[in-house]
C-alpha positions as CSV (number, residue, x, y, z in Angstrom):
1,X,-26.8,2.6,19.8
2,X,-29.9,2.6,17.7
3,X,-33.3,3.9,19.0
4,X,-35.5,2.1,21.4
5,X,-38.1,-0.2,19.7
6,X,-36.7,-2.1,16.9
7,X,-33.2,-2.8,18.1
8,X,-32.5,-2.7,21.8
9,X,-30.5,-5.7,21.2
10,X,-33.2,-7.3,19.1
11,X,-36.1,-6.6,21.4
12,X,-39.3,-7.5,19.7
13,X,-43.1,-12.8,17.6
14,X,-44.5,-16.3,17.4
15,X,-47.9,-15.5,18.7
16,X,-49.2,-16.8,22.0
17,X,-52.5,-16.1,23.7
18,X,-52.8,-13.0,25.9
19,X,-53.5,-14.0,29.4
20,X,-56.6,-11.9,29.8
21,X,-57.8,-12.1,26.2
22,X,-60.8,-14.1,24.8
23,X,-58.5,-15.6,22.1
24,X,-55.2,-15.1,20.3
25,X,-54.8,-12.1,18.1
26,X,-53.7,-14.4,15.3
27,X,-50.5,-15.9,14.0
28,X,-47.4,-14.2,12.6
29,X,-46.8,-14.3,8.8
30,X,-44.4,-16.9,7.4
31,X,-40.9,-16.0,6.5
32,X,-40.7,-14.7,3.0
33,X,-37.8,-14.6,0.6
34,X,-38.5,-11.2,-1.0
35,X,-39.6,-7.9,0.3
36,X,-43.4,-8.0,0.5
37,X,-45.4,-5.6,-1.8
38,X,-48.1,-3.5,-0.3
39,X,-51.6,-4.9,-1.3
40,X,-54.1,-2.7,-3.1
41,X,-56.9,-2.2,-0.7
42,X,-60.6,-2.0,-1.5
43,X,-62.4,1.3,-0.8
44,X,-64.2,-0.4,2.1
45,X,-60.9,-1.5,3.7
46,X,-59.4,2.0,3.2
47,X,-62.4,3.6,4.9
48,X,-62.2,1.2,7.9
49,X,-58.4,1.8,8.2
50,X,-58.8,5.6,8.1
51,X,-61.6,5.4,10.7
52,X,-59.7,3.2,13.1
53,X,-56.5,5.2,12.7
54,X,-58.5,8.3,13.5
55,X,-59.9,6.6,16.6
56,X,-56.5,5.4,17.6
57,X,-55.0,8.9,17.3
58,X,-57.8,10.4,19.4
59,X,-57.4,7.7,22.1
60,X,-53.7,7.9,22.3
61,X,-53.8,11.7,22.5
62,X,-55.7,11.4,25.8
63,X,-53.3,8.9,27.4
64,X,-50.5,10.3,29.5
65,X,-49.3,7.1,31.2
66,X,-49.3,3.4,30.3
67,X,-48.2,0.4,32.3
68,X,-48.3,-3.1,31.0
69,X,-47.1,-6.6,31.6
70,X,-45.1,-7.8,28.6
71,X,-44.1,-11.1,27.0
72,X,-41.2,-10.7,24.5
73,X,-40.4,-13.6,22.2
74,X,-37.3,-13.6,20.0
75,X,-36.9,-16.2,17.2
76,X,-33.4,-16.3,15.9
77,X,-32.3,-19.1,13.4
78,X,-35.3,-21.1,14.6
79,X,-34.4,-20.8,18.3
80,X,-37.1,-19.2,20.4
81,X,-36.3,-17.2,23.6
82,X,-39.0,-15.7,25.8
83,X,-38.7,-12.9,28.3
84,X,-41.4,-11.6,30.7
85,X,-41.6,-8.4,32.7
86,X,-43.0,-4.9,32.9
87,X,-43.0,-1.8,30.8
88,X,-44.1,1.7,31.9
89,X,-44.4,5.0,29.9
90,X,-45.0,8.6,30.8
91,X,-45.3,11.2,28.2
92,X,-43.4,12.8,26.7
93,X,-40.1,11.0,27.2
94,X,-40.1,8.7,30.2
95,X,-40.1,4.9,29.9
96,X,-38.9,1.9,31.9
97,X,-38.5,-1.7,30.7
98,X,-37.3,-4.7,32.7
99,X,-37.6,-8.1,31.2
100,X,-36.1,-11.4,32.5
101,X,-35.6,-14.6,30.5
102,X,-38.4,-17.1,31.3
103,X,-36.0,-20.1,31.3
104,X,-33.4,-18.5,33.6
105,X,-35.0,-15.5,35.4
106,X,-32.2,-15.2,37.9
107,X,-29.5,-14.9,35.3
108,X,-28.7,-11.1,35.3
109,X,-26.6,-11.4,32.1
110,X,-29.8,-12.1,30.2
111,X,-31.9,-9.3,31.6
112,X,-33.2,-6.6,29.3
113,X,-33.2,-3.3,31.2
114,X,-33.8,0.1,29.8
115,X,-34.7,3.4,31.3
116,X,-35.6,6.7,29.6
117,X,-35.3,9.3,32.4
118,X,-36.5,12.3,30.5
119,X,-33.1,13.3,29.3
120,X,-31.2,10.1,28.4
121,X,-31.9,6.6,27.4
122,X,-30.0,4.1,29.4
123,X,-29.5,0.5,28.2
124,X,-27.9,-1.7,30.9
125,X,-25.8,-4.7,29.6
126,X,-25.2,-6.8,32.7
127,X,-23.0,-9.2,30.9
128,X,-20.5,-6.6,29.8
129,X,-21.1,-4.2,32.7
130,X,-21.8,-1.4,30.3
131,X,-24.6,1.2,30.3
132,X,-25.1,2.5,26.7
133,X,-26.5,6.0,26.8
134,X,-27.9,8.4,24.3
135,X,-29.7,11.7,24.6
136,X,-33.5,11.7,24.2
137,X,-35.4,14.0,21.9
138,X,-37.5,16.6,23.7
139,X,-40.8,15.2,22.5
140,X,-40.4,11.4,22.5
141,X,-38.2,8.4,23.0
142,X,-37.0,7.6,19.6
143,X,-37.7,7.5,15.9
144,X,-39.1,4.0,15.5
145,X,-42.3,2.1,15.0
146,X,-42.9,0.8,18.5
147,X,-42.7,4.3,20.0
148,X,-44.8,5.8,17.2
149,X,-47.7,3.5,18.0
150,X,-47.3,3.6,21.8
151,X,-46.9,7.3,22.0
152,X,-49.5,8.2,19.5
153,X,-48.0,10.0,16.5
154,X,-50.4,11.6,14.0
155,X,-52.2,9.1,11.8
156,X,-51.1,11.0,8.7
157,X,-47.4,10.7,9.8
158,X,-47.8,7.0,10.3
159,X,-49.4,6.5,6.8
160,X,-46.7,8.6,5.2
161,X,-43.9,6.6,6.7
162,X,-45.3,3.1,6.3
163,X,-47.6,1.1,4.0
164,X,-50.6,0.1,6.1
165,X,-53.3,-2.4,5.1
166,X,-56.2,-4.3,6.7
167,X,-58.7,-6.9,5.5
168,X,-62.1,-6.5,7.3
169,X,-63.4,-9.6,5.5
170,X,-60.9,-11.8,7.2
171,X,-62.5,-12.7,10.5
172,X,-59.2,-13.9,12.0
173,X,-57.7,-10.4,11.2
174,X,-60.8,-8.4,12.1
175,X,-63.4,-9.4,14.7
176,X,-65.1,-8.1,17.8
177,X,-61.9,-8.0,19.8
178,X,-59.0,-7.3,17.4
179,X,-57.9,-5.5,14.3
180,X,-54.7,-6.6,12.5
181,X,-52.8,-4.0,10.6
182,X,-50.1,-5.1,8.3
183,X,-47.1,-2.7,8.2
184,X,-44.5,-2.5,5.4
185,X,-41.5,-0.2,5.4
186,X,-41.2,2.5,2.7
187,X,-37.8,4.0,3.3
188,X,-34.4,2.3,2.9
189,X,-33.6,3.0,6.5
190,X,-36.7,1.2,7.7
191,X,-36.1,-1.7,5.3
192,X,-32.8,-2.2,7.0
193,X,-34.6,-2.5,10.4
194,X,-37.6,-4.7,9.4
195,X,-39.1,-6.5,6.5
196,X,-42.7,-6.8,7.6
197,X,-44.7,-6.1,10.7
198,X,-48.1,-6.5,12.1
199,X,-49.8,-4.5,14.8
200,X,-52.9,-5.9,16.6
201,X,-55.1,-3.3,18.2
202,X,-57.9,-3.9,20.7
203,X,-61.2,-2.8,19.2
204,X,-63.6,-4.1,21.9
205,X,-65.1,-1.1,23.7
206,X,-68.4,-2.8,24.6
207,X,-67.3,-5.5,27.1
208,X,-66.5,-3.8,30.4
209,X,-63.6,-6.2,30.9
210,X,-61.8,-4.8,27.8
211,X,-62.9,-1.2,27.4
212,X,-59.6,-0.1,29.2
213,X,-57.7,-1.7,26.3
214,X,-59.6,0.0,23.5
215,X,-57.3,1.1,20.7
216,X,-54.2,0.0,22.7
217,X,-51.8,-2.5,21.1
218,X,-52.3,-6.2,22.0
219,X,-49.3,-7.3,20.0
220,X,-46.6,-6.0,17.7
221,X,-44.7,-8.5,15.5
222,X,-41.6,-7.8,13.4
223,X,-39.8,-9.9,10.8
224,X,-36.3,-8.7,10.3
225,X,-34.5,-8.7,6.9
226,X,-32.6,-11.8,7.9
227,X,-35.8,-13.7,8.7
228,X,-35.6,-13.5,12.5
229,X,-38.8,-12.5,14.3
230,X,-39.5,-10.3,17.3
231,X,-42.8,-10.3,19.1
232,X,-44.1,-7.9,21.8
233,X,-47.3,-9.0,23.6
234,X,-48.9,-6.7,26.0
235,X,-51.0,-7.9,29.0
236,X,-53.0,-6.3,31.8
237,X,-52.6,-2.8,30.4
238,X,-53.7,0.2,32.4
239,X,-53.7,3.9,31.7
240,X,-55.0,4.8,35.1
241,X,-52.0,4.4,37.3
242,X,-50.4,7.7,38.5
243,X,-46.8,7.8,37.3
244,X,-44.3,10.7,37.9
245,X,-40.9,11.5,36.6
246,X,-39.2,10.2,39.8
247,X,-40.5,6.7,38.9
248,X,-38.2,6.7,35.9
249,X,-34.9,7.7,37.6
250,X,-32.0,5.7,36.0
251,X,-30.5,3.3,38.6
252,X,-26.8,3.6,39.5
253,X,-24.2,1.0,38.7
254,X,-23.9,-2.2,40.9
255,X,-20.1,-1.9,41.3
256,X,-17.1,0.1,40.1
257,X,-16.4,-2.2,37.2
258,X,-19.3,-0.7,35.3
259,X,-18.8,2.1,32.8
260,X,-20.9,4.3,30.6
261,X,-20.8,4.1,26.8
262,X,-22.2,7.4,25.4
263,X,-23.3,7.8,21.8
264,X,-22.5,11.4,22.3
265,X,-20.9,12.4,25.6
266,X,-22.8,15.1,27.5
267,X,-21.0,18.1,29.1
268,X,-20.2,17.5,31.9
269,X,-20.0,13.7,31.7
270,X,-22.5,12.0,34.1
271,X,-21.3,9.2,36.3
272,X,-23.3,6.8,38.5
273,X,-22.0,5.2,41.7
274,X,-25.0,4.0,43.7
275,X,-26.4,0.5,43.2
276,X,-29.7,0.0,41.5
277,X,-32.6,-1.6,43.4
278,X,-32.7,-5.4,43.2
């Protein structure tokens, strides 16, 4: 099982408006044939990018918890599927994601359910009745872009790993509410995961309705090497809710037909017998 963020069976955009936003953060880039080349930024754009990355790093360093409504859109071979639900995070290595398909919310086989309980990452496959499990690092939830931006890695680490660019002259990409950051992979490993991405950050810290969202992600869009797209949109975010480790306990299996599929079995092997909450 690959790390949470880019893969979780293809979890992650055809842009739609955020429910509480004053407008859409913008539209995803069209599908390209070749790997995009990082643009040469002007001195002005570079200064703005560095300043906002510094502000983002400072803001994320102060955040211990994050809870958000989420709309996930997957576009595969032109077919769009939308999921809605909730995501919660607690530093350093707790997370919970539960998303249901918008078209058939009561179909458990389509549910995306993940829990990082501080020690292990559990991915529940209700169709196959399998829980895929891998051990978590001590200081995070995985080596991937989504977790890097949600958990607040150092700005220098982000710039070293990815090619980042902005255009402050483009009012659709930079305005009173949003900053769009184009992200291109540098390493072969990341190129196998995604071809191009765009992170949209909230930059409005003047309007009281939106100050809670300042420097938080409004949307994260990925284009995979095969052209498929994955879009995360975050709504009604809050960093004020008190969350504790107990909130992230991995639920037990619904019945005895379920089994664990460990990427590296622990010692001793952990089994689960109690049913998860419905």
